[in-house]
N, C-alpha and C positions, 0 to 999 in steps of 0.2 A: 597568377592573381587568387587569393584567396577567397573564396564564395562568402557572402557575406551572409545570405540568406539561410545558409546551413548552423547557422549561430542563434539562430531565432529560437527562443523562449516564448512560454506561456503568458506573456504580456495582453491583458486587458486595454485593447489597444481602441475599445469604441469609447470606454472610461476615458485612457487618458485622451484620444480626440475632443471626448464634451469637454473634456479639460482647460483644451487649449481654447475650445471657444468660449469657457469662462474667464481665463484671463485675456482675451481679444475684446470682452464685449466689457469688463471690470477694469482692466489697466491701461491694454493697448489703445483702444479706441477714446478715451477719453485724454489720451495723451498725446495722440496722431498729429491735433492739428498745429501746436504748442511747437511738436519733433519738426515740423514742418515746415514752419515759420521762421522759427533760429535757427535749425537745418541744425540740429544736433542729434546726438545718438539717443538711440529710445534707452536710456537708464531703467526705467519703471521696467517696462516688459522684458528686459532681459536677465533682471532681478527674478522676474516671475516666473523665466523659463529655466534658471538657475535651482529655483529652487522645485523646479518637478525634475532636474534631473534631463531636461531635453535636449542640453548642449551634448550630451552622452549617449541622443538619441540611437545612432547608427554606429555605436563602439560596441562592440559584442558582448554578453554578457561575461564571459571569460573574463575579460578586462575590468570588468565595473558597468558597462554601460545597458540600455536597454536594448540592447541588439534587434531594431524594427529594419525591416528592411524597405526598401529603395522608394517603395512604391509609401508605404506608411509614414516615412520621410516627405515625401512631397505632397503627400494629405493635411501634414503639420505647416505645411510653407501657404497649401492654395487655401488652408484655415487663415492663417494669419497675413494673407494676402488679402482677404473681405476686409480685415480691420486698418492694417495700415501697409502698405507697399512696401513701405523703405524698412519697418521693424521686418518682415517675410522676406527682401532681399537680402539682409545682414547673415538672417538664420539662413538662409539657400548658400549663401556664400562662405558661410562657417563651415557647413554640414557639406560642401563640396572636397572641401580640402581633408575632412575628418575621410571622405569615405576614399581619399588615395593613400593616407596611413593605411585605412583599414586593408584596402586591397596590395599596398605594393610596400606597406613599413616590414618587410618579412627579417627582422633584425632584434638584437635584444633590447637597443635602446629604444625601438618604434613601439616595441610590445609596453614596457615601459611607459614609454610619452602616454599611450591610449589610456593605461591605469590611472596615470594623471587626469587625465582628462576628464575620465569620467568621475573621480573621484572630488576634484578642483574645480569641473566645472569650464575649463580654459576656453577662450572665443580666441578661436582662430581667423587669422586674414591672410591674404596672397598680395604677393608682388608678381605679375605679371610680364605688365606691360612693360617697353624701356622705351625711351627718348632714344631717336634716332633708326627705331627700325620697322617704322611705318604700319603698328598694332599688330603685327604677326608674332604669333604666340609659339610660333618655331624657331625662332630665330632670337638670340641673345647676342647684346657687345658685351658685357660686364662679363666675368668668368668666376671661377672659385681659384681661390693663387690658395693650395696647400703648405706647411712650414712643418714637417713631421707630422704628427698627429693631430696640429691645428689647422686652419683655415681663416681665411680676410675675404670680403667682400664688400663690392660698393658698386649699387646702382640706384641709375638714374629713372625715377617709377614715377611718370605723368597723372597714380593713380594705385590708391592703395587705400582701399575703402576701409573704413572706421579703423583707420592704423594705430590711432592714439589710444584707443578706447580695449585695444586686444591684447591677448597675455601674449602670442608668436605669431611670424608671421611667417610664412611657404613661400619662399623666394625659388624661381627660376634664374639659371644665369648656366654659360660652357661651362663644361665638365675641368677643364682646366688652359690658362691664359692660350694655350697655341693650341685647342680644340675648334674645329669648326665650328661655327654660326650655330649650326643644328645639332652639338652634338649634347644636348642640355640634362643637365640635373635638376632636381630638386632641394632645398635647403629647409630643416627648419632653424628657424631664426625667434629666439626667446624675447623677450621686451628687452632685459635687462642686458644684451650682449648685443641690443642695438643701438644706435646713432640716429636721428631720423631728423631732415632738416629739411625744411620742409620750401617746395618751388613754386607752387602751384593753388590757387585758392578754389573752393565749393561754393559758388554761387549759382544755380543751376535754376529750372523753369521746375520741376520734379525728383522723387529720387531723392531729395534735400536728406533725409539722415541717416542716408549710408556715410555722408561726412567723408567722401571720394578725393579727398586733398592726395598732391602729387609732393614726395618725399626724392631726396639725395640720401639715398639708404646705407649705413655702413654698418657692417658686423666681425664678431669673428666667432669662434666657438669651435668645437671638437669634429674629428672630421666623421664624428658616429653619426653627427645630425642631415647627414648627407644620405636621403632616401635613397634603398638600395638599388630600385628600379632605373631606367633611362627615359628620360622623360615622356620620350616619346612615347612609351607603352602605357605610361599613368595618363597621359592626356587624351589615348586613343579608349582605352578598356574606362576610365573613368571621369575623367575632367569633365572633356569634352560630352560623353551622354549626361552625366549627373547637374552639370550646369543646365542643360538645357531643358534636363528635365524638371529641374527643380522651378526653374524663372518661368516656366512655360505654366507650374503649378502654381503659381503665386500670383501671375498675369491671370490667371483661370478665376482665384477667387478676388483678384481688383475688378474684372467684367462679374462675376457671380454678383457684387456688393452693387454694383451701379443699379443691375438688372434687379436686387430688389426694391432698391428704394423708388423705380420707375413703378415696380408691380404696387406696394405701399401707396405712389400718387395714381395709379389706376384706381385699387381699390377704394380710396377717399372719393373722388370721383365720380365711381358705381353707388355708392353709398349716400351720396350728394343728388343725384340725380338718376335713380335706379328704371324708371321707366325709359332712359334715351343712354343704352349704353353710349359710352365714348369712342371716338373712334382712336385714342391712343390704345386702347383695349390689342384692337387689331394689333395695332406698331408692338406692342408688349410682345405681342404671341409672334410675331416675326422676329423680333432682338434674342427671343428665349430659344427659335431655330440655331441661329448662328453660336449661342454659346451652348446649343448641343454637340452644333459640328465640333467646336474647341476643343471641350471634352472627351468627344470621343477619337478624336485622333492620338489628343496627346494620352490618355490609357491606354490607349490599344497601343503605343511604341513602349511605354511603361512596362507594360507586362512584357513583350519583346526583350526587352534589358535585363529585365529580373527572368526570364529565359538562358538569355546567354549567362548571366550568371552566376544560376544553377548550374548549366553542364560545364562552364570553367573551361571553354574554350578559347585561350588566349587568341587563337588563331579570328577565330569567329568575330572578331571586332574592327580586322582587316576587310570585312566586305566593306565592300564601295556601298551595295544597297542599305545596311544598316545606317554609315553613317550619312548617307542622303535624306535616309527617315528621320535621323534626329534632327541634322539642319529643319527639314521642313517643319517639323513640328515648331523649331523655336519662331521661323519667318511667319508662318502663319498663326501661331499664338500670339505672337507680337506684333502684327497687324489686325484681327481682328479684334484684340485688346482697344483700341481707338472705334475702331468701327461699334462696338456693344458697347462701351463709354458714352461715344457719343451717340448714339443713336435712345439710347437709356437719356440722356440727357433733353433733346428732345419731346421725351415724354414726361418729363418732370418740371417740365417749363423753365419761366423765368426765374422761380425758387432754386433749380437746382443750379443756375447761374449763380446763383448770390453765396461771396465768402460767410456771409453770417448768417445762414440758411440752415435748419437741420435737415434739409434737404439737399443743403451745396455737392456738386459732384464735381465743383473746381480742381481739390487736390487729386482726384482721380483722375481725371482729363491731362493733368496734369504729368501723372507717376506715369497715364498711359503711351504718352509721346516717346518717352525714355525706352520703351521697353523695345524698338527697331534698333536704339543706337548701340545699346550695347551689346556691343561684338555688331556690328554694323549688317545690317541685313545683306546691303549689296556685294562685302567680302564673302560673306555664306553663301549666296546664288556663284557667286566667283566661282567657291570650292566645289559649287553644285555640278557646274555648269564643266570641270575638268574628271567628275568623275563620273558625270550621266555618259561621257564618250566611252569611257573605259567599262561600266557594268555592266555588264552581262545577267539576265534574270534566268531565273532557274526554271 
């Protein structure tokens, strides 16, 4: 695995993050309610992100990208989450796929593709889930059928987020028709190589703008489009930690936006009655403590992942302790975001419960409840329980 941090260049990240905040205020937030209501792709947000070359944020400078670190990418996810969770989730899922290629695409084809991604600001989706395997990412029914230097692939995926708006899809499949279900590879398939037949709809409580429809995907391409590394390595070293850390970051942004609305509500109440500080001020202090704990655990685990990336030690990612900690971050943040938004709603009061209020927290609350379901927390706890028995702390 190639260390991404060594590619970092002198990017003024403070200025870049300030620009993301501007995009959030001027573009993302004004469209967020309509994106949610219509369950549509946030076209405005991604046009603005492309203009800033932010789809290539994690692509190394040698390939034309910004060369940001994983932590900096997480900060962008956190910032976008403050304005629209669907936009932030799409951005996070895209960067997860980019990380898989940056870390494991050690071939001329993928080197060239990273250059294209940065130059053309291509958007990557993924098809990792499959009907018939019960949500297990480490098992595939579909397989790559090779014919000389060409391949064919058909997969029934119950969810491919923003597939119709993506430029390419990274698909997991068995290495060959006679391979074991766990002997998997990832294949990068461009949209013009793909036929998508819709098999499920996406009319959900929250995260509606991710447009996570299900499809039967049929594709053909060149064998160079198969990522060189086994999917087991890609998952352990990149997809698993990058997913949980970027997702948790956007949930942190979502939670902080709710606390900000609660803070504005308390401030107004204090201005209206300066001699009698409201009880809500005490509730605000309490919910900010929860937000602090959420941020602390996330940032600590991000720093640990950065250290492992810098060390370039593949074996370190097989450490049960690190895997458990990454899983814990996802579980804790996905559950605390509901707690924080719910407590913020109590502070704001009935105006936060109204869809037509400038203080509304309805969309945030609905989005928050989706966090624990994106890779179900019970499934993750099941994995943790197995690893806990084998884990030997040093």
